[in-house]
C-alpha positions in Angstrom: 32.5 -2.1 12.2 29.5 -3.6 10.3 27.8 -1.2 7.9 24.4 -1.7 9.5 25.9 -0.8 12.9 27.4 2.3 11.5 24.1 3.4 9.9 22.3 2.8 13.3 25.0 4.7 15.2 24.8 7.6 12.8 21.0 7.6 13.0 21.0 7.9 16.7 23.7 10.5 16.7 26.1 8.3 18.6 28.6 8.5 15.7 29.2 11.2 13.3 30.9 10.6 9.9 32.1 13.0 7.3 29.4 13.7 4.7 31.5 12.3 2.0 31.7 8.9 3.8 28.0 8.3 4.3 25.9 11.0 2.7 22.2 10.7 3.6 19.7 12.3 1.3 16.2 13.0 2.8 14.7 13.7 -0.6 16.0 10.3 -1.8 14.6 8.8 1.3 11.2 10.3 0.7 11.2 9.1 -2.9 12.1 5.6 -1.8 9.4 5.8 0.9 6.6 6.4 -1.6 8.0 4.2 -4.4 5.9 1.1 -5.1 8.0 -2.1 -5.3 6.6 -5.0 -7.3 6.3 -8.3 -5.4 7.8 -11.5 -6.8 4.9 -13.6 -5.4 2.3 -11.7 -7.4 0.8 -9.8 -4.5 0.1 -6.1 -4.9 3.1 -3.7 -5.0 4.2 -2.3 -1.7 5.8 0.8 -0.4 6.6 2.1 3.0 3.4 4.1 2.8 1.5 0.8 2.6 1.8 0.4 6.4 3.3 3.7 7.7 1.3 6.1 5.6 2.4 9.3 4.0 2.1 11.4 7.2 4.6 10.0 9.6 3.2 12.1 12.4 0.1 9.8 12.4 -0.1 6.1 13.4 0.1 3.5 10.6 -1.4 0.1 10.4 0.4 -3.2 9.4 -1.6 -4.4 6.4 -1.5 -8.1 7.2 -2.2 -8.1 11.0 -4.0 -4.7 11.4 -1.7 -3.9 14.3 -1.3 -0.2 14.9 2.1 1.2 14.3 3.1 4.2 16.4 4.0 7.3 14.4 7.6 7.2 13.1 8.1 11.0 13.2 10.5 11.9 16.0 8.7 15.3 16.2 5.6 13.5 17.8 7.3 10.3 19.0 10.6 11.1 20.6 11.4 7.4 21.2 11.9 6.9 17.4 15.4 6.5 16.1 16.9 6.2 19.6 17.5 2.5 19.9 20.1 1.3 17.4 19.1 -2.4 17.7 15.5 -1.6 16.9 16.5 0.6 14.0 18.5 -2.2 12.5 15.9 -4.9 13.2 13.1 -2.9 11.6 15.1 -1.7 8.6 16.1 -5.3 7.9 12.6 -6.7 8.3 10.8 -3.9 6.5 13.2 -3.7 3.6 12.9 -7.4 3.0 9.1 -7.3 3.2 8.7 -4.1 1.1 11.6 -4.1 -1.4 12.1 -7.9 -1.5 15.7 -7.5 -0.4 17.9 -5.9 2.2 18.3 -2.2 1.8 21.8 -0.9 1.0 23.6 1.3 3.6 22.8 4.3 1.4 19.1 3.5 1.3 19.0 3.0 5.1 20.7 6.3 5.6 18.3 8.1 3.2 15.2 6.6 4.9 16.5 7.6 8.3 17.4 11.1 7.0 13.8 11.4 5.7 12.2 10.1 8.9 14.3 12.6 10.9 12.7 15.5 8.9 9.2 14.5 10.0 
């Protein structure tokens, strides 16, 4: 099974794994969420906060288009983290845009663990 699919299945609760196999760390996810990543094209550094904000219970705004992003916090948006295809799609797209690369399976798990605490 592809790592990305495993991460998505774990995030939605459709698959459980022993903690030693795929340990997710919400604190690491929060640190990665707020960390600013330099951009290779010279544009300003980005973080997940750039579009989603620090308070995941509130809407965010995509900085390039101005499009409103519904809150990520499952506590106020129960639809979040329920569709594995969407989770994988957005992690791939947002990691590439923010970090300048794909996230590792561990980073994805940490981000998801953090979002789940909101």
